[in-house]
All heavy atoms as TSV, in Angstrom:
chain	resi	resn	atom	element	x	y	z
A	1	MET	N	N	-18.955	-0.612	4.566
A	1	MET	CA	C	-17.932	0.388	4.853
A	1	MET	C	C	-16.929	0.391	3.698
A	1	MET	O	O	-16.500	-0.648	3.233
A	1	MET	CB	C	-17.237	0.045	6.159
A	1	MET	CG	C	-16.212	1.041	6.568
A	1	MET	SD	S	-15.825	0.883	8.312
A	1	MET	CE	C	-14.309	0.007	8.218
A	2	ALA	N	N	-16.587	1.574	3.244
A	2	ALA	CA	C	-15.651	1.707	2.123
A	2	ALA	C	C	-14.229	1.372	2.568
A	2	ALA	O	O	-13.870	1.551	3.733
A	2	ALA	CB	C	-15.697	3.127	1.577
A	3	THR	N	N	-13.447	0.886	1.648
A	3	THR	CA	C	-12.044	0.599	1.921
A	3	THR	C	C	-11.305	1.903	2.141
A	3	THR	O	O	-11.532	2.865	1.453
A	3	THR	CB	C	-11.420	-0.142	0.725
A	3	THR	OG1	O	-12.145	-1.351	0.538
A	3	THR	CG2	C	-9.975	-0.462	0.967
A	4	GLU	N	N	-10.412	1.918	3.083
A	4	GLU	CA	C	-9.627	3.128	3.349
A	4	GLU	C	C	-8.286	2.996	2.639
A	4	GLU	O	O	-7.528	2.062	2.862
A	4	GLU	CB	C	-9.392	3.300	4.839
A	4	GLU	CG	C	-8.613	4.549	5.167
A	4	GLU	CD	C	-8.426	4.765	6.666
A	4	GLU	OE1	O	-9.265	4.282	7.429
A	4	GLU	OE2	O	-7.445	5.389	7.039
A	5	TYR	N	N	-8.030	3.923	1.742
A	5	TYR	CA	C	-6.734	3.991	1.073
A	5	TYR	C	C	-6.056	5.265	1.545
A	5	TYR	O	O	-6.698	6.282	1.725
A	5	TYR	CB	C	-6.884	4.023	-0.458
A	5	TYR	CG	C	-7.247	2.677	-1.035
A	5	TYR	CD1	C	-8.565	2.299	-1.180
A	5	TYR	CD2	C	-6.248	1.799	-1.420
A	5	TYR	CE1	C	-8.892	1.056	-1.697
A	5	TYR	CE2	C	-6.568	0.567	-1.944
A	5	TYR	CZ	C	-7.893	0.193	-2.084
A	5	TYR	OH	O	-8.220	-1.022	-2.597
A	6	GLY	N	N	-4.767	5.225	1.720
A	6	GLY	CA	C	-4.056	6.403	2.159
A	6	GLY	C	C	-2.622	6.357	1.708
A	6	GLY	O	O	-2.134	5.353	1.202
A	7	TYR	N	N	-1.931	7.434	1.882
A	7	TYR	CA	C	-0.535	7.531	1.509
A	7	TYR	C	C	0.314	7.502	2.768
A	7	TYR	O	O	0.022	8.187	3.730
A	7	TYR	CB	C	-0.290	8.854	0.771
A	7	TYR	CG	C	1.175	9.137	0.583
A	7	TYR	CD1	C	1.898	8.539	-0.425
A	7	TYR	CD2	C	1.840	10.000	1.435
A	7	TYR	CE1	C	3.232	8.786	-0.596
A	7	TYR	CE2	C	3.189	10.239	1.280
A	7	TYR	CZ	C	3.887	9.633	0.257
A	7	TYR	OH	O	5.218	9.873	0.107
A	8	VAL	N	N	1.327	6.669	2.740
A	8	VAL	CA	C	2.287	6.608	3.829
A	8	VAL	C	C	3.667	6.646	3.189
A	8	VAL	O	O	3.943	5.906	2.251
A	8	VAL	CB	C	2.131	5.320	4.666
A	8	VAL	CG1	C	3.195	5.242	5.729
A	8	VAL	CG2	C	0.757	5.254	5.286
A	9	SER	N	N	4.522	7.492	3.684
A	9	SER	CA	C	5.877	7.609	3.155
A	9	SER	C	C	6.699	6.388	3.568
A	9	SER	O	O	6.739	6.016	4.738
A	9	SER	CB	C	6.531	8.883	3.685
A	9	SER	OG	O	7.915	8.867	3.431
A	10	ALA	N	N	7.389	5.774	2.615
A	10	ALA	CA	C	8.287	4.657	2.921
A	10	ALA	C	C	9.392	5.105	3.866
A	10	ALA	O	O	9.847	4.338	4.718
A	10	ALA	CB	C	8.876	4.072	1.642
A	11	ASN	N	N	9.829	6.358	3.719
A	11	ASN	CA	C	10.868	6.880	4.620
A	11	ASN	C	C	10.365	6.938	6.061
A	11	ASN	O	O	11.111	6.642	6.998
A	11	ASN	CB	C	11.331	8.261	4.171
A	11	ASN	CG	C	12.083	8.223	2.859
A	11	ASN	OD1	O	12.694	7.211	2.514
A	11	ASN	ND2	N	12.029	9.287	2.106
A	12	GLU	N	N	9.099	7.325	6.247
A	12	GLU	CA	C	8.522	7.381	7.588
A	12	GLU	C	C	8.366	5.978	8.160
A	12	GLU	O	O	8.531	5.750	9.348
A	12	GLU	CB	C	7.173	8.088	7.570
A	12	GLU	CG	C	7.260	9.562	7.252
A	12	GLU	CD	C	5.901	10.201	7.056
A	12	GLU	OE1	O	4.879	9.549	7.329
A	12	GLU	OE2	O	5.858	11.347	6.599
A	13	MET	N	N	8.041	5.023	7.316
A	13	MET	CA	C	7.824	3.652	7.767
A	13	MET	C	C	9.138	2.916	8.034
A	13	MET	O	O	9.150	1.901	8.721
A	13	MET	CB	C	7.039	2.874	6.709
A	13	MET	CG	C	5.628	3.389	6.479
A	13	MET	SD	S	4.539	3.075	7.857
A	13	MET	CE	C	4.426	1.300	7.780
A	14	ALA	N	N	10.257	3.414	7.504
A	14	ALA	CA	C	11.536	2.718	7.616
A	14	ALA	C	C	11.994	2.541	9.051
A	14	ALA	O	O	12.768	1.636	9.351
A	14	ALA	CB	C	12.604	3.456	6.804
A	15	SER	N	N	11.522	3.365	9.960
A	15	SER	CA	C	11.937	3.258	11.342
A	15	SER	C	C	11.104	2.240	12.135
A	15	SER	O	O	11.391	1.985	13.291
A	15	SER	CB	C	11.839	4.631	12.035
A	15	SER	OG	O	10.489	5.055	12.045
A	16	ILE	N	N	10.122	1.653	11.501
A	16	ILE	CA	C	9.224	0.722	12.185
A	16	ILE	C	C	9.675	-0.725	11.966
A	16	ILE	O	O	9.978	-1.120	10.847
A	16	ILE	CB	C	7.778	0.877	11.679
A	16	ILE	CG1	C	7.257	2.282	12.001
A	16	ILE	CG2	C	6.870	-0.196	12.249
A	16	ILE	CD1	C	5.917	2.610	11.401
A	17	SER	N	N	9.729	-1.481	13.042
A	17	SER	CA	C	9.990	-2.927	12.981
A	17	SER	C	C	8.816	-3.632	13.624
A	17	SER	O	O	8.272	-3.176	14.623
A	17	SER	CB	C	11.265	-3.276	13.746
A	17	SER	OG	O	12.391	-2.698	13.133
A	18	ILE	N	N	8.439	-4.755	13.045
A	18	ILE	CA	C	7.330	-5.547	13.580
A	18	ILE	C	C	7.861	-6.931	13.920
A	18	ILE	O	O	8.472	-7.589	13.075
A	18	ILE	CB	C	6.178	-5.654	12.557
A	18	ILE	CG1	C	5.654	-4.261	12.230
A	18	ILE	CG2	C	5.088	-6.575	13.051
A	18	ILE	CD1	C	4.716	-4.224	11.056
A	19	ASP	N	N	7.614	-7.367	15.150
A	19	ASP	CA	C	8.036	-8.688	15.563
A	19	ASP	C	C	6.967	-9.708	15.177
A	19	ASP	O	O	5.924	-9.802	15.808
A	19	ASP	CB	C	8.286	-8.726	17.076
A	19	ASP	CG	C	8.847	-10.051	17.545
A	19	ASP	OD1	O	8.992	-10.980	16.720
A	19	ASP	OD2	O	9.130	-10.169	18.745
A	20	ALA	N	N	7.216	-10.433	14.120
A	20	ALA	CA	C	6.276	-11.437	13.634
A	20	ALA	C	C	6.798	-12.850	13.916
A	20	ALA	O	O	6.456	-13.790	13.218
A	20	ALA	CB	C	6.030	-11.232	12.143
A	21	SER	N	N	7.610	-12.977	14.961
A	21	SER	CA	C	8.198	-14.264	15.321
A	21	SER	C	C	7.159	-15.323	15.603
A	21	SER	O	O	7.352	-16.498	15.264
A	21	SER	CB	C	9.117	-14.101	16.535
A	21	SER	OG	O	10.146	-13.214	16.259
A	22	LYS	N	N	6.045	-14.929	16.218
A	22	LYS	CA	C	5.029	-15.933	16.547
A	22	LYS	C	C	4.405	-16.542	15.299
A	22	LYS	O	O	3.756	-17.560	15.353
A	22	LYS	CB	C	3.972	-15.366	17.488
A	22	LYS	CG	C	3.034	-14.343	16.889
A	22	LYS	CD	C	2.028	-13.900	17.953
A	22	LYS	CE	C	1.002	-12.959	17.418
A	22	LYS	NZ	N	0.023	-12.562	18.417
A	23	TYR	N	N	4.625	-15.907	14.140
A	23	TYR	CA	C	4.143	-16.423	12.863
A	23	TYR	C	C	5.287	-17.073	12.062
A	23	TYR	O	O	5.121	-17.430	10.902
A	23	TYR	CB	C	3.492	-15.330	12.028
A	23	TYR	CG	C	2.378	-14.633	12.740
A	23	TYR	CD1	C	2.550	-13.339	13.234
A	23	TYR	CD2	C	1.161	-15.254	12.964
A	23	TYR	CE1	C	1.525	-12.699	13.913
A	23	TYR	CE2	C	0.122	-14.629	13.641
A	23	TYR	CZ	C	0.328	-13.348	14.113
A	23	TYR	OH	O	-0.692	-12.713	14.787
A	24	GLY	N	N	6.463	-17.140	12.682
A	24	GLY	CA	C	7.631	-17.727	12.019
A	24	GLY	C	C	8.294	-16.822	11.014
A	24	GLY	O	O	9.038	-17.275	10.158
A	25	LEU	N	N	8.052	-15.517	11.121
A	25	LEU	CA	C	8.596	-14.576	10.135
A	25	LEU	C	C	9.722	-13.711	10.666
A	25	LEU	O	O	10.315	-12.952	9.907
A	25	LEU	CB	C	7.464	-13.664	9.619
A	25	LEU	CG	C	6.311	-14.395	8.914
A	25	LEU	CD1	C	5.182	-13.436	8.601
A	25	LEU	CD2	C	6.804	-15.095	7.660
A	26	GLY	N	N	10.001	-13.760	11.955
A	26	GLY	CA	C	11.061	-12.943	12.526
A	26	GLY	C	C	10.685	-11.476	12.608
A	26	GLY	O	O	9.511	-11.122	12.679
A	27	ILE	N	N	11.704	-10.620	12.555
A	27	ILE	CA	C	11.493	-9.175	12.618
A	27	ILE	C	C	11.296	-8.654	11.192
A	27	ILE	O	O	12.120	-8.877	10.316
A	27	ILE	CB	C	12.692	-8.454	13.281
A	27	ILE	CG1	C	12.968	-9.010	14.681
A	27	ILE	CG2	C	12.481	-6.941	13.297
A	27	ILE	CD1	C	11.859	-8.757	15.670
A	28	LEU	N	N	10.206	-7.937	10.975
A	28	LEU	CA	C	9.907	-7.368	9.653
A	28	LEU	C	C	10.169	-5.871	9.645
A	28	LEU	O	O	9.857	-5.181	10.603
A	28	LEU	CB	C	8.443	-7.627	9.289
A	28	LEU	CG	C	7.968	-9.080	9.318
A	28	LEU	CD1	C	6.485	-9.140	9.002
A	28	LEU	CD2	C	8.759	-9.914	8.333
A	29	LYS	N	N	10.752	-5.392	8.564
A	29	LYS	CA	C	10.983	-3.960	8.374
A	29	LYS	C	C	10.443	-3.566	7.022
A	29	LYS	O	O	10.439	-4.346	6.086
A	29	LYS	CB	C	12.469	-3.634	8.466
A	29	LYS	CG	C	13.061	-3.864	9.849
A	29	LYS	CD	C	14.426	-3.249	9.966
A	29	LYS	CE	C	14.267	-1.792	10.031
A	29	LYS	NZ	N	14.916	-1.000	10.950
A	30	VAL	N	N	10.003	-2.347	6.904
A	30	VAL	CA	C	9.504	-1.817	5.631
A	30	VAL	C	C	10.675	-1.459	4.741
A	30	VAL	O	O	11.670	-0.900	5.174
A	30	VAL	CB	C	8.629	-0.562	5.875
A	30	VAL	CG1	C	8.269	0.107	4.572
A	30	VAL	CG2	C	7.397	-0.946	6.672
A	31	GLY	N	N	10.552	-1.823	3.473
A	31	GLY	CA	C	11.580	-1.479	2.501
A	31	GLY	C	C	10.924	-0.949	1.237
A	31	GLY	O	O	9.707	-1.001	1.077
A	32	GLN	N	N	11.712	-0.430	0.348
A	32	GLN	CA	C	11.190	0.114	-0.898
A	32	GLN	C	C	11.926	-0.524	-2.060
A	32	GLN	O	O	13.151	-0.547	-2.103
A	32	GLN	CB	C	11.370	1.620	-0.927
A	32	GLN	CG	C	10.735	2.282	-2.125
A	32	GLN	CD	C	10.836	3.803	-2.059
A	32	GLN	OE1	O	11.578	4.363	-1.257
A	32	GLN	NE2	N	10.090	4.458	-2.905
A	33	ASP	N	N	11.181	-1.097	-2.986
A	33	ASP	CA	C	11.754	-1.715	-4.176
A	33	ASP	C	C	11.775	-0.683	-5.291
A	33	ASP	O	O	10.806	-0.545	-6.040
A	33	ASP	CB	C	10.940	-2.940	-4.583
A	33	ASP	CG	C	11.574	-3.703	-5.732
A	33	ASP	OD1	O	12.564	-3.210	-6.311
A	33	ASP	OD2	O	11.068	-4.791	-6.052
A	34	ILE	N	N	12.860	0.060	-5.370
A	34	ILE	CA	C	12.924	1.151	-6.360
A	34	ILE	C	C	13.262	0.659	-7.759
A	34	ILE	O	O	13.040	1.372	-8.728
A	34	ILE	CB	C	13.908	2.263	-5.928
A	34	ILE	CG1	C	15.305	1.692	-5.745
A	34	ILE	CG2	C	13.425	2.940	-4.666
A	34	ILE	CD1	C	16.366	2.723	-5.483
A	35	GLU	N	N	13.770	-0.583	-7.884
A	35	GLU	CA	C	14.116	-1.089	-9.211
A	35	GLU	C	C	12.894	-1.461	-10.015
A	35	GLU	O	O	12.869	-1.296	-11.227
A	35	GLU	CB	C	15.060	-2.277	-9.079
A	35	GLU	CG	C	16.423	-1.886	-8.536
A	35	GLU	CD	C	17.358	-3.068	-8.377
A	35	GLU	OE1	O	17.036	-4.150	-8.887
A	35	GLU	OE2	O	18.405	-2.901	-7.731
A	36	GLU	N	N	11.861	-2.004	-9.372
A	36	GLU	CA	C	10.692	-2.472	-10.098
A	36	GLU	C	C	9.497	-1.514	-9.988
A	36	GLU	O	O	8.486	-1.703	-10.668
A	36	GLU	CB	C	10.272	-3.843	-9.620
A	36	GLU	CG	C	11.295	-4.913	-9.971
A	36	GLU	CD	C	10.792	-6.308	-9.660
A	36	GLU	OE1	O	9.575	-6.521	-9.658
A	36	GLU	OE2	O	11.632	-7.181	-9.422
A	37	PHE	N	N	9.586	-0.479	-9.188
A	37	PHE	CA	C	8.485	0.449	-9.007
A	37	PHE	C	C	8.389	1.392	-10.178
A	37	PHE	O	O	9.361	2.033	-10.585
A	37	PHE	CB	C	8.645	1.250	-7.716
A	37	PHE	CG	C	7.575	2.288	-7.530
A	37	PHE	CD1	C	6.308	1.910	-7.141
A	37	PHE	CD2	C	7.823	3.632	-7.748
A	37	PHE	CE1	C	5.294	2.857	-6.976
A	37	PHE	CE2	C	6.834	4.583	-7.589
A	37	PHE	CZ	C	5.567	4.193	-7.200
A	38	GLU	N	N	7.203	1.477	-10.788
A	38	GLU	CA	C	6.940	2.433	-11.863
A	38	GLU	C	C	5.703	3.215	-11.493
A	38	GLU	O	O	4.606	2.656	-11.415
A	38	GLU	CB	C	6.720	1.691	-13.180
A	38	GLU	CG	C	7.975	1.026	-13.705
A	38	GLU	CD	C	7.760	0.407	-15.081
A	38	GLU	OE1	O	6.948	0.933	-15.865
A	38	GLU	OE2	O	8.382	-0.627	-15.339
A	39	PRO	N	N	5.831	4.524	-11.242
A	39	PRO	CA	C	4.655	5.343	-10.905
A	39	PRO	C	C	3.656	5.324	-12.043
A	39	PRO	O	O	4.021	5.217	-13.216
A	39	PRO	CB	C	5.228	6.749	-10.684
A	39	PRO	CG	C	6.673	6.676	-10.954
A	39	PRO	CD	C	7.053	5.291	-11.311
A	40	CYS	N	N	2.380	5.395	-11.689
A	40	CYS	CA	C	1.324	5.422	-12.704
A	40	CYS	C	C	0.096	6.136	-12.153
A	40	CYS	O	O	-0.006	6.394	-10.954
A	40	CYS	CB	C	0.963	4.008	-13.147
A	40	CYS	SG	S	0.178	3.025	-11.853
A	41	GLU	N	N	-0.838	6.431	-13.030
A	41	GLU	CA	C	-2.106	7.014	-12.628
A	41	GLU	C	C	-2.872	6.003	-11.802
A	41	GLU	O	O	-2.780	4.790	-12.046
A	41	GLU	CB	C	-2.924	7.393	-13.859
A	41	GLU	CG	C	-2.294	8.410	-14.761
A	41	GLU	CD	C	-2.374	9.822	-14.184
A	41	GLU	OE1	O	-3.353	10.108	-13.490
A	41	GLU	OE2	O	-1.451	10.599	-14.457
A	42	LEU	N	N	-3.645	6.461	-10.801
A	42	LEU	CA	C	-4.461	5.541	-10.019
A	42	LEU	C	C	-5.421	4.754	-10.893
A	42	LEU	O	O	-5.706	3.589	-10.622
A	42	LEU	CB	C	-5.245	6.307	-8.941
A	42	LEU	CG	C	-4.451	6.710	-7.713
A	42	LEU	CD1	C	-5.345	7.535	-6.783
A	42	LEU	CD2	C	-3.900	5.514	-6.978
A	43	SER	N	N	-5.894	5.367	-11.953
A	43	SER	CA	C	-6.841	4.682	-12.836
A	43	SER	C	C	-6.197	3.503	-13.575
A	43	SER	O	O	-6.902	2.634	-14.076
A	43	SER	CB	C	-7.411	5.661	-13.859
A	43	SER	OG	O	-6.385	6.195	-14.661
A	44	ALA	N	N	-4.866	3.428	-13.595
A	44	ALA	CA	C	-4.166	2.339	-14.265
A	44	ALA	C	C	-3.856	1.174	-13.346
A	44	ALA	O	O	-3.378	0.143	-13.805
A	44	ALA	CB	C	-2.885	2.867	-14.903
A	45	VAL	N	N	-4.123	1.317	-12.053
A	45	VAL	CA	C	-3.823	0.249	-11.092
A	45	VAL	C	C	-4.849	-0.865	-11.282
A	45	VAL	O	O	-6.061	-0.629	-11.227
A	45	VAL	CB	C	-3.841	0.766	-9.653
A	45	VAL	CG1	C	-3.648	-0.366	-8.653
A	45	VAL	CG2	C	-2.779	1.836	-9.454
A	46	ASN	N	N	-4.358	-2.076	-11.502
A	46	ASN	CA	C	-5.223	-3.229	-11.749
A	46	ASN	C	C	-5.693	-3.828	-10.422
A	46	ASN	O	O	-5.168	-4.835	-9.962
A	46	ASN	CB	C	-4.487	-4.281	-12.585
A	46	ASN	CG	C	-5.392	-5.424	-12.991
A	46	ASN	OD1	O	-6.606	-5.304	-12.930
A	46	ASN	ND2	N	-4.791	-6.508	-13.408
A	47	ASP	N	N	-6.655	-3.162	-9.792
A	47	ASP	CA	C	-7.211	-3.605	-8.514
A	47	ASP	C	C	-8.688	-3.224	-8.510
A	47	ASP	O	O	-9.036	-2.057	-8.409
A	47	ASP	CB	C	-6.468	-2.932	-7.364
A	47	ASP	CG	C	-6.948	-3.373	-5.994
A	47	ASP	OD1	O	-8.163	-3.245	-5.724
A	47	ASP	OD2	O	-6.121	-3.817	-5.183
A	48	ALA	N	N	-9.557	-4.225	-8.631
A	48	ALA	CA	C	-10.991	-3.969	-8.753
A	48	ALA	C	C	-11.542	-3.226	-7.558
A	48	ALA	O	O	-12.383	-2.326	-7.704
A	48	ALA	CB	C	-11.741	-5.293	-8.951
A	49	GLU	N	N	-11.081	-3.566	-6.350
A	49	GLU	CA	C	-11.595	-2.902	-5.145
A	49	GLU	C	C	-11.195	-1.425	-5.136
A	49	GLU	O	O	-12.006	-0.561	-4.800
A	49	GLU	CB	C	-11.046	-3.612	-3.902
A	49	GLU	CG	C	-11.682	-3.157	-2.615
A	49	GLU	CD	C	-11.211	-3.961	-1.412
A	49	GLU	OE1	O	-10.358	-4.846	-1.551
A	49	GLU	OE2	O	-11.712	-3.661	-0.313
A	50	LEU	N	N	-9.950	-1.132	-5.522
A	50	LEU	CA	C	-9.518	0.255	-5.600
A	50	LEU	C	C	-10.316	1.014	-6.653
A	50	LEU	O	O	-10.762	2.134	-6.410
A	50	LEU	CB	C	-8.024	0.329	-5.931
A	50	LEU	CG	C	-7.475	1.734	-6.236
A	50	LEU	CD1	C	-7.650	2.658	-5.029
A	50	LEU	CD2	C	-6.047	1.672	-6.694
A	51	GLN	N	N	-10.509	0.408	-7.833
A	51	GLN	CA	C	-11.235	1.091	-8.895
A	51	GLN	C	C	-12.687	1.344	-8.516
A	51	GLN	O	O	-13.253	2.399	-8.831
A	51	GLN	CB	C	-11.130	0.303	-10.202
A	51	GLN	CG	C	-9.700	0.218	-10.739
A	51	GLN	CD	C	-9.020	1.574	-10.870
A	51	GLN	OE1	O	-9.646	2.559	-11.245
A	51	GLN	NE2	N	-7.735	1.626	-10.547
A	52	GLU	N	N	-13.308	0.406	-7.798
A	52	GLU	CA	C	-14.678	0.619	-7.345
A	52	GLU	C	C	-14.735	1.755	-6.329
A	52	GLU	O	O	-15.614	2.613	-6.376
A	52	GLU	CB	C	-15.231	-0.656	-6.715
A	52	GLU	CG	C	-16.665	-0.507	-6.225
A	52	GLU	CD	C	-17.220	-1.760	-5.586
A	52	GLU	OE1	O	-16.539	-2.816	-5.586
A	52	GLU	OE2	O	-18.347	-1.672	-5.055
A	53	PHE	N	N	-13.758	1.774	-5.416
A	53	PHE	CA	C	-13.686	2.846	-4.415
A	53	PHE	C	C	-13.536	4.196	-5.105
A	53	PHE	O	O	-14.236	5.162	-4.778
A	53	PHE	CB	C	-12.496	2.592	-3.481
A	53	PHE	CG	C	-12.202	3.717	-2.535
A	53	PHE	CD1	C	-12.974	3.911	-1.415
A	53	PHE	CD2	C	-11.143	4.580	-2.782
A	53	PHE	CE1	C	-12.698	4.958	-0.533
A	53	PHE	CE2	C	-10.873	5.618	-1.915
A	53	PHE	CZ	C	-11.646	5.815	-0.795
A	54	LEU	N	N	-12.628	4.306	-6.072
A	54	LEU	CA	C	-12.407	5.556	-6.789
A	54	LEU	C	C	-13.643	5.962	-7.580
A	54	LEU	O	O	-13.992	7.141	-7.638
A	54	LEU	CB	C	-11.187	5.444	-7.704
A	54	LEU	CG	C	-9.844	5.281	-6.995
A	54	LEU	CD1	C	-8.755	4.986	-8.007
A	54	LEU	CD2	C	-9.517	6.497	-6.169
A	55	SER	N	N	-14.320	4.982	-8.172
A	55	SER	CA	C	-15.533	5.259	-8.925
A	55	SER	C	C	-16.617	5.826	-8.008
A	55	SER	O	O	-17.291	6.801	-8.355
A	55	SER	CB	C	-16.027	3.988	-9.594
A	55	SER	OG	O	-17.207	4.231	-10.320
A	56	ASN	N	N	-16.770	5.239	-6.827
A	56	ASN	CA	C	-17.757	5.729	-5.871
A	56	ASN	C	C	-17.403	7.121	-5.376
A	56	ASN	O	O	-18.279	7.933	-5.087
A	56	ASN	CB	C	-17.883	4.786	-4.675
A	56	ASN	CG	C	-18.523	3.468	-5.026
A	56	ASN	OD1	O	-19.244	3.360	-5.992
A	56	ASN	ND2	N	-18.205	2.452	-4.251
A	57	LEU	N	N	-16.111	7.394	-5.295
A	57	LEU	CA	C	-15.634	8.675	-4.777
A	57	LEU	C	C	-15.780	9.801	-5.798
A	57	LEU	O	O	-16.176	10.902	-5.466
A	57	LEU	CB	C	-14.183	8.528	-4.345
A	57	LEU	CG	C	-13.522	9.675	-3.593
A	57	LEU	CD1	C	-14.211	9.906	-2.253
A	57	LEU	CD2	C	-12.053	9.361	-3.351
A	58	TYR	N	N	-15.467	9.510	-7.074
A	58	TYR	CA	C	-15.374	10.563	-8.064
A	58	TYR	C	C	-16.440	10.585	-9.141
A	58	TYR	O	O	-16.690	11.602	-9.739
A	58	TYR	CB	C	-13.996	10.527	-8.736
A	58	TYR	CG	C	-12.885	10.873	-7.780
A	58	TYR	CD1	C	-11.965	9.904	-7.382
A	58	TYR	CD2	C	-12.744	12.143	-7.261
A	58	TYR	CE1	C	-10.941	10.196	-6.488
A	58	TYR	CE2	C	-11.732	12.449	-6.370
A	58	TYR	CZ	C	-10.838	11.478	-5.992
A	58	TYR	OH	O	-9.851	11.777	-5.116
A	59	ASP	N	N	-17.033	9.433	-9.462
A	59	ASP	CA	C	-18.046	9.402	-10.522
A	59	ASP	C	C	-19.362	9.990	-10.024
A	59	ASP	O	O	-19.735	9.826	-8.883
A	59	ASP	CB	C	-18.287	7.983	-11.012
A	59	ASP	CG	C	-17.095	7.456	-11.793
A	59	ASP	OD1	O	-16.167	8.229	-12.070
A	59	ASP	OD2	O	-17.062	6.235	-12.081
A	60	GLU	N	N	-20.042	10.677	-10.918
A	60	GLU	CA	C	-21.334	11.283	-10.531
A	60	GLU	C	C	-22.472	10.502	-11.115
A	60	GLU	O	O	-22.437	9.920	-12.113
A	60	GLU	CB	C	-21.380	12.733	-11.013
A	60	GLU	CG	C	-20.299	13.536	-10.307
A	60	GLU	CD	C	-20.358	14.984	-10.712
A	60	GLU	OE1	O	-21.275	15.692	-10.278
A	60	GLU	OE2	O	-19.488	15.404	-11.481
């Protein structure tokens, strides 16, 4: 089965809290690190699984 990649808006996720207390993590909330985030082409992402998925999707 191929890996599922999708887009989720950080703004949409901001309203979600996850109780991870049973793992010793407390309440988790989604945040966005805008200081270190640099947008790039998908082909530049250093992730072998993602690149294989994209290759299977787009290469002929």
